[in-house]
C-alpha positions as CSV (number, residue, x, y, z in Angstrom):
1,M,0.0,0.0,0.0
2,T,1.2,3.5,-0.8
3,G,-1.5,5.6,0.9
4,K,-3.9,5.6,3.8
5,A,-7.2,3.9,3.2
6,T,-10.4,5.8,3.7
7,I,-14.0,4.8,4.4
8,R,-14.7,5.7,0.7
9,D,-12.1,3.2,-0.4
10,Y,-13.8,0.4,1.5
11,L,-17.2,1.3,0.2
12,M,-15.8,1.5,-3.3
13,L,-14.3,-2.0,-2.9
14,H,-17.7,-3.4,-1.9
15,F,-19.3,-1.6,-4.9
16,I,-16.8,-3.2,-7.3
17,V,-17.4,-6.7,-5.8
18,L,-21.2,-6.0,-6.2
19,I,-20.6,-5.2,-9.9
20,W,-18.7,-8.5,-10.3
21,G,-21.5,-10.3,-8.6
22,F,-23.8,-8.9,-11.3
23,T,-22.0,-10.6,-14.2
24,A,-23.9,-13.9,-14.0
25,I,-27.2,-12.0,-14.1
26,L,-26.0,-10.1,-17.2
27,G,-25.3,-13.5,-18.7
28,L,-29.0,-14.3,-18.4
29,L,-30.2,-10.9,-19.5
30,I,-28.2,-11.0,-22.7
31,S,-29.9,-13.2,-25.4
32,L,-26.7,-14.6,-27.0
33,P,-25.3,-18.0,-26.1
34,S,-22.2,-18.2,-23.9
35,L,-19.5,-18.3,-26.6
36,E,-20.8,-15.4,-28.6
37,L,-21.3,-13.5,-25.4
38,V,-17.7,-14.0,-24.4
39,F,-16.5,-13.0,-27.8
40,Y,-18.3,-9.6,-27.6
41,R,-17.4,-9.1,-24.0
42,T,-13.7,-9.6,-24.6
43,L,-13.9,-7.5,-27.8
44,I,-15.5,-4.6,-25.9
45,A,-13.0,-5.0,-23.0
46,T,-10.0,-5.0,-25.4
47,V,-11.1,-1.8,-27.1
48,G,-11.9,-0.2,-23.7
49,V,-8.5,-1.1,-22.1
50,A,-6.7,0.1,-25.3
51,L,-8.5,3.5,-25.1
52,V,-7.6,3.8,-21.4
53,M,-3.9,3.0,-22.1
54,V,-3.8,5.5,-24.9
55,F,-5.5,8.2,-22.7
56,R,-3.1,7.5,-19.8
57,K,-0.1,7.1,-22.2
58,K,0.7,3.5,-21.0
59,S,3.1,1.4,-22.9
60,M,1.8,-1.7,-24.8
61,V,5.2,-3.1,-25.6
62,V,6.1,-6.6,-24.4
63,T,8.6,-9.2,-25.7
64,F,7.2,-12.0,-27.9
65,P,7.9,-14.8,-25.4
66,E,6.1,-12.8,-22.7
67,F,3.3,-12.1,-25.1
68,L,2.8,-15.8,-25.7
69,K,2.6,-16.4,-21.9
70,I,0.0,-13.6,-21.5
71,A,-1.9,-14.9,-24.5
72,G,-2.0,-18.4,-23.0
73,V,-3.6,-17.1,-19.8
74,G,-6.0,-15.2,-22.0
75,V,-7.2,-18.6,-23.4
76,L,-7.8,-19.8,-19.9
77,I,-9.8,-16.7,-19.2
78,S,-11.9,-17.2,-22.3
79,L,-12.7,-20.8,-21.3
80,H,-13.4,-19.7,-17.7
81,W,-16.0,-17.2,-18.9
82,I,-17.5,-19.6,-21.5
83,F,-18.2,-22.2,-18.7
84,F,-19.3,-19.4,-16.3
85,F,-22.0,-18.1,-18.6
86,W,-22.9,-21.5,-19.9
87,S,-23.4,-22.7,-16.3
88,A,-25.9,-19.9,-15.6
89,R,-27.8,-20.7,-18.8
90,V,-28.2,-24.4,-18.1
91,S,-29.1,-23.9,-14.4
92,T,-29.6,-20.6,-12.6
93,A,-27.4,-17.6,-11.6
94,S,-27.5,-18.8,-8.0
95,V,-26.3,-22.3,-8.9
96,C,-23.5,-20.8,-11.0
97,L,-22.4,-18.4,-8.2
98,A,-22.5,-21.3,-5.6
99,G,-20.0,-23.2,-7.8
100,M,-17.9,-20.1,-8.4
101,A,-17.5,-19.6,-4.6
102,T,-14.9,-22.4,-4.7
103,T,-12.4,-20.3,-6.7
104,S,-10.3,-19.2,-3.8
105,L,-10.1,-22.7,-2.4
106,W,-9.1,-24.1,-5.8
107,T,-6.4,-21.4,-5.8
108,A,-5.2,-22.7,-2.4
109,F,-4.4,-26.1,-4.0
110,V,-3.3,-24.9,-7.5
111,D,-0.9,-22.2,-6.2
112,P,1.4,-24.6,-4.2
113,I,1.5,-27.0,-7.2
114,I,2.5,-24.3,-9.7
115,N,4.8,-22.4,-7.3
116,R,6.2,-25.5,-5.7
117,S,5.3,-24.7,-2.1
118,K,3.7,-26.8,0.6
119,I,0.0,-27.3,0.9
120,K,-1.2,-26.1,4.3
121,W,-3.2,-28.3,6.6
122,Y,-6.1,-25.9,7.0
123,E,-6.4,-25.6,3.2
124,V,-7.0,-29.4,3.1
125,A,-9.6,-29.1,5.9
126,L,-11.4,-26.2,4.2
127,G,-11.3,-28.1,1.0
128,L,-13.1,-31.0,2.6
129,L,-15.6,-28.6,4.1
130,V,-16.3,-27.2,0.6
131,I,-16.8,-30.8,-0.7
132,S,-19.4,-31.4,2.0
133,G,-21.2,-28.3,1.0
134,L,-21.2,-29.4,-2.7
135,L,-22.5,-32.9,-1.7
136,V,-25.4,-31.3,0.1
137,I,-26.3,-29.3,-3.0
138,F,-25.8,-32.2,-5.4
139,Q,-28.0,-34.4,-3.2
140,F,-31.0,-32.1,-3.2
141,E,-30.5,-30.2,-6.5
142,T,-30.0,-33.1,-8.9
143,G,-31.6,-31.2,-11.7
144,Y,-28.8,-28.6,-11.7
145,W,-25.8,-31.0,-11.6
146,L,-24.7,-29.9,-15.1
147,G,-24.7,-26.2,-14.3
148,L,-22.9,-26.7,-11.0
149,T,-20.3,-29.0,-12.7
150,M,-19.7,-26.3,-15.3
151,A,-19.4,-23.7,-12.5
152,L,-16.8,-25.8,-10.7
153,V,-14.8,-26.2,-14.0
154,S,-15.0,-22.4,-14.4
155,A,-13.9,-21.8,-10.8
156,F,-10.9,-24.2,-11.4
157,L,-9.9,-22.3,-14.6
158,G,-10.3,-19.0,-12.7
159,A,-7.9,-20.3,-10.0
160,L,-5.4,-21.2,-12.7
161,F,-5.3,-17.9,-14.5
162,S,-5.2,-16.0,-11.1
163,V,-2.1,-17.9,-10.1
164,F,-0.4,-17.3,-13.5
165,N,-1.4,-13.6,-13.4
166,G,0.2,-13.3,-10.0
167,R,3.5,-14.2,-11.7
168,L,2.9,-12.0,-14.7
169,T,2.3,-8.9,-12.5
170,L,5.9,-9.1,-11.4
171,R,7.0,-8.3,-14.9
172,H,4.2,-6.3,-16.6
173,T,1.7,-3.6,-15.8
174,P,-1.9,-4.6,-15.1
175,Y,-2.9,-2.7,-18.2
176,Q,-0.5,-4.6,-20.5
177,I,-1.7,-7.9,-19.0
178,T,-5.4,-7.1,-19.3
179,F,-5.1,-5.7,-22.9
180,Y,-3.3,-8.8,-24.3
181,E,-5.3,-11.3,-22.2
182,M,-8.6,-9.8,-23.4
183,G,-7.4,-9.7,-26.9
184,S,-6.2,-13.3,-26.9
185,A,-9.5,-14.4,-25.1
186,C,-11.5,-12.7,-27.9
187,L,-9.4,-14.4,-30.6
188,F,-9.7,-17.8,-29.0
189,A,-13.5,-17.4,-28.8
190,L,-13.5,-16.5,-32.5
191,L,-11.3,-19.4,-33.5
192,F,-13.2,-21.9,-31.4
193,M,-16.6,-21.0,-33.0
194,P,-16.3,-23.5,-35.9
195,V,-15.8,-26.4,-33.4
196,Y,-18.5,-25.0,-31.2
197,A,-21.0,-24.7,-34.1
198,E,-20.2,-28.2,-35.4
199,F,-20.4,-30.2,-32.1
200,L,-22.0,-28.2,-29.4
201,T,-25.0,-26.3,-30.8
202,D,-27.2,-29.2,-32.1
203,G,-27.1,-27.8,-35.6
204,Q,-28.2,-24.3,-34.5
205,P,-26.4,-21.4,-36.3
206,L,-24.2,-19.0,-34.4
207,Q,-26.1,-16.0,-33.0
208,W,-24.3,-12.8,-33.9
209,A,-27.2,-10.3,-33.8
210,W,-28.1,-8.4,-30.7
211,I,-31.7,-8.3,-29.7
212,G,-33.6,-5.8,-27.6
213,L,-31.5,-4.3,-24.8
214,D,-28.5,-6.6,-25.5
215,W,-26.5,-3.5,-26.5
216,L,-27.1,-1.9,-23.1
217,W,-26.2,-5.1,-21.2
218,F,-23.0,-5.6,-23.3
219,L,-21.9,-2.0,-22.5
220,V,-22.5,-2.7,-18.8
221,L,-20.7,-6.0,-19.0
222,G,-17.7,-4.9,-21.1
223,G,-17.5,-1.3,-19.9
224,I,-18.5,-1.3,-16.3
225,C,-18.0,-4.9,-15.1
226,T,-14.7,-5.3,-16.9
227,V,-12.8,-2.1,-17.8
228,Y,-14.2,0.2,-15.1
229,A,-14.1,-2.4,-12.3
230,F,-10.6,-3.4,-13.3
231,S,-9.3,0.2,-13.3
232,V,-10.8,1.0,-9.9
233,S,-9.6,-2.3,-8.3
234,V,-6.0,-1.5,-9.5
235,E,-6.3,1.9,-8.0
236,L,-7.6,0.5,-4.7
237,M,-4.6,-1.9,-4.5
238,K,-2.5,1.2,-3.8
239,R,-4.3,1.8,-0.4
240,L,-5.9,-1.5,0.6
241,S,-4.0,-4.6,1.7
242,V,-4.3,-7.8,-0.4
243,F,-5.9,-9.5,2.6
244,T,-8.7,-6.9,2.8
245,I,-9.3,-7.1,-1.0
246,N,-9.4,-10.9,-1.1
247,L,-11.6,-11.2,2.0
248,T,-14.1,-8.7,0.4
249,V,-14.0,-10.4,-3.1
250,N,-15.1,-13.6,-1.4
251,L,-18.5,-11.9,-0.8
252,E,-19.1,-11.8,-4.6
253,P,-21.3,-15.0,-4.6
254,V,-23.3,-13.6,-1.7
255,Y,-24.1,-10.3,-3.5
256,G,-24.7,-12.2,-6.8
257,I,-27.2,-14.7,-5.3
258,V,-29.1,-11.9,-3.4
259,L,-29.3,-9.8,-6.6
260,A,-30.4,-12.9,-8.7
261,V,-33.3,-13.6,-6.3
262,L,-34.3,-9.9,-6.2
263,I,-34.2,-9.6,-10.0
264,F,-35.5,-12.9,-11.2
265,G,-37.7,-13.8,-8.3
266,E,-39.3,-17.3,-8.2
267,S,-37.1,-18.7,-10.9
268,E,-34.0,-18.2,-8.7
269,K,-35.5,-19.5,-5.4
270,M,-33.9,-22.8,-4.5
271,T,-34.6,-25.4,-1.8
272,P,-33.4,-24.8,1.8
273,Q,-30.8,-27.5,1.3
274,F,-29.2,-25.5,-1.6
275,Y,-28.8,-22.5,0.7
276,L,-27.4,-24.7,3.4
277,G,-24.8,-26.2,1.1
278,T,-24.0,-22.7,-0.3
279,L,-23.6,-21.4,3.3
280,I,-21.1,-24.2,4.1
281,I,-19.1,-23.2,1.0
282,L,-19.2,-19.5,1.8
283,I,-18.2,-20.1,5.5
284,S,-15.1,-22.1,4.3
285,V,-14.3,-19.4,1.8
286,L,-14.5,-16.6,4.4
287,I,-12.5,-18.5,6.9
288,Y,-9.6,-19.2,4.5
289,P,-8.1,-15.7,4.3
290,I,-8.4,-15.3,8.1
291,L,-6.5,-18.6,8.7
292,N,-4.0,-17.7,6.0
293,Y,-3.4,-14.3,7.6
294,W,-3.1,-15.9,11.1
295,N,-0.6,-18.5,9.8
296,K,1.6,-15.8,8.2
297,R,1.6,-13.8,11.4
298,R,2.5,-16.9,13.4
299,K,5.4,-17.7,11.2
300,A,6.6,-14.0,11.3
301,V,6.9,-14.1,15.1
302,S,8.2,-17.7,15.4
303,P,12.0,-18.0,15.9
304,L,11.9,-21.1,13.7
305,G,10.3,-19.2,10.8
C-alpha cells in the first residue's frame, strides 16, 4: 500500500465486488449463447482497455515470449467465462455463483503446485468442508448437476489464471496484461466457433445479432463490469491490503445470489438444502483468508520461521 485507506475506499471496494456479482445476471439478461457472449465481452473490453492505455499514455510493448505467456492465460480466461455463462444458462445464476464460490479454495491447492510450495493443513480441511457443501447441493438439487459442474470447472480455470497472473504482474503492468489477455481471449473465442458450431449447438447457427437491450447489457458487461471495475480495483490496491481485498472479493457470490433472487424472483429461489450447502461453502471461503493471515503472522513471530 502507498497511501492511507479511507471509508470511501472500503465502500468502493464493496461496490466493485457487487458489480462483479452482477455478471452472472447479465449473462442471463443477454440473449446470446455463452461463446458469442464471451466474444463480444472480450472485444469490448480489449477496445476499452486500449483506449484507457492511450489516454493514460501507458506502454503496450512486451517481448514476444512474454506475449505468448500472457496470451496463454487469455485462453484460460476465455474458457473460464464460457463455462461461467454456460453454467448460468443451463441452471440458474444462484447455482452458477455457488460453484464459483470455490475459486479461492481451488487457488489454495493450485498455487502450491505451480509455485512448488507446501499445501497447508487448514487448506485441506477447508477443501473437505467445501466438498461437504457441494455434496449437500448435489444431493438435493440433482436437476442442476450440469450447471454446477460447469461452474466448478469455471472456478478451477479461474484459479489457474489467477495464479499465473500473480507471476505476470511481477514483470508487466496490469494494463498490459489485461489488454493482451482480453485480446487473446477474444481471438480464442472466435477461432473456437467452428468447433462449437459443429459439435455443441445441435445444428443451430451461431447467433451474432443483438436483440432488444443486448447493446445496453453488453456495454455494462464490457465497460462497467470489466474495464471500469478493473481500473478501480487496480487503484484501490495502492491503499488497501491484499488480505482486505481478497476477503471482500469472497462476498461476490453472496451479492450475486441476493441480486439474482431480487431480479428474477421465483425462478432463482432454491430449496433450503441448496442455501445450506452454499452457506457451508461460503463459510469455508470466508474462513480461508483469516486462517492464512493468522498462519503468516504466526510464522513471522516464530523464531523457527
